C-alpha positions in Angstrom: 31.5 4.9 -49.7 32.4 1.2 -49.5 35.3 0.1 -47.4 37.7 -2.1 -49.4 40.6 -3.9 -47.7 44.2 -2.6 -48.0 46.1 -4.6 -50.6 49.8 -5.3 -50.4 52.5 -6.3 -52.9 56.2 -6.8 -52.6 59.0 -5.2 -54.7 62.5 -6.5 -54.7 65.0 -3.7 -55.4 68.4 -4.4 -56.9 70.5 -1.3 -56.3 71.3 1.3 -53.6 69.3 3.9 -55.4 66.7 3.2 -58.2 63.2 4.1 -59.3 61.0 1.1 -60.2 57.8 1.6 -62.1 55.0 0.0 -60.0 52.1 1.3 -62.1 50.9 -2.1 -63.2 50.8 -3.6 -59.8 48.7 -0.6 -58.6 46.4 -0.9 -61.6 46.0 -4.6 -60.7 45.2 -3.8 -57.0 42.4 -1.3 -58.2 41.1 -3.8 -60.7 40.9 -6.6 -58.1 39.0 -4.3 -55.8 36.1 -4.0 -58.4 35.9 -0.3 -57.7 35.3 1.8 -60.9 35.2 5.3 -59.5 37.2 6.8 -56.6 40.8 7.0 -55.8 43.8 4.8 -55.1 46.5 5.6 -52.5 49.8 3.8 -52.8 51.9 3.9 -49.6 55.3 2.5 -48.8 55.8 1.9 -45.0 59.5 2.4 -45.0 61.8 5.4 -43.9 64.3 5.0 -46.6 61.9 4.4 -49.6 59.4 6.7 -51.2 56.7 6.8 -53.9 56.3 9.4 -56.5 54.7 10.0 -60.0 56.9 11.0 -62.9 57.5 10.3 -66.6 57.6 6.6 -67.6 58.4 7.0 -71.3 62.1 7.9 -71.3 64.3 6.0 -68.9 66.8 8.9 -68.8 64.3 10.7 -66.6 64.9 8.2 -63.8 68.7 8.5 -64.2 68.5 12.3 -64.2 66.4 12.3 -61.1 68.7 9.9 -59.2 71.8 11.7 -60.3 70.6 15.1 -59.3 69.3 13.7 -55.9 72.8 12.3 -55.2 74.3 15.6 -56.0 71.9 17.4 -53.6 72.0 14.8 -50.8 75.2 12.8 -51.1 75.5 9.4 -49.6 78.5 10.3 -47.3 78.7 13.4 -45.5 80.9 14.2 -42.4 78.0 15.9 -40.6 75.6 13.0 -40.6 75.1 11.6 -37.1 72.7 8.7 -37.7 74.7 5.5 -36.6 73.3 3.2 -39.3 75.1 5.3 -42.0 72.1 5.9 -44.2 71.1 9.4 -43.3 71.0 10.4 -47.0 68.3 7.7 -47.6 66.1 9.2 -44.8 66.5 12.7 -46.3 65.7 11.5 -49.8 62.7 9.5 -48.8 61.3 12.5 -46.9 61.8 14.7 -49.9 59.6 12.5 -52.0 57.2 11.3 -49.5 55.7 7.9 -48.6 52.4 8.0 -50.6 50.7 9.2 -53.7 47.0 9.4 -54.6 45.6 8.7 -58.1 42.1 9.2 -59.2 40.3 6.3 -60.6 37.6 6.6 -63.1 35.8 3.8 -65.1 38.2 1.4 -63.5 41.3 3.2 -64.9 44.0 5.2 -63.1 43.8 8.9 -64.3 47.5 9.3 -65.0 48.8 11.6 -67.7 50.0 10.1 -71.0 53.6 10.0 -69.9 53.0 9.4 -66.1 53.8 6.3 -64.0 54.0 5.5 -60.4 57.4 4.7 -59.0 58.8 3.1 -55.9 62.0 5.1 -55.1 64.6 2.9 -53.4 67.3 4.9 -51.4 68.9 2.2 -49.2 68.8 -1.0 -51.2 68.9 -3.5 -52.4 66.1 -5.0 -50.2 62.5 -6.1 -50.4 59.9 -3.5 -50.0 56.2 -3.6 -49.2 53.7 -1.3 -51.1 50.2 -0.9 -49.5 47.4 0.1 -51.8 44.0 1.4 -50.6 41.2 1.8 -53.1 38.4 4.2 -52.0 35.1 4.2 -53.8 33.4 7.4 -54.3 
């Protein structure tokens, strides 16, 4: 296995909560690495943001996900103790996780027909960094 450097790209979010499709940026990082077979890890080094894979054909899926998440973990609750006032963001990010792994074959991400990789913002708007590690197998 060859060792390839971690690549990084920035994403500017525009709302308190949103899901931004970052599939193209991850595909570009994989292509830039020159690796044709292996896997790609996308990681967000933030405690109030996450990365997930979901449908990218119908924008209503993002709406439904964020709406349900807000119902499950409301922004303002009387029992939150975290002084910064963003406890819900930490909970939501932990529910989704900070990384995804996608197989890479013949230089292409092996995502399903309707799948995309999303940066999930829960405490925006703000700039976010996404780290991508491409591993050759």
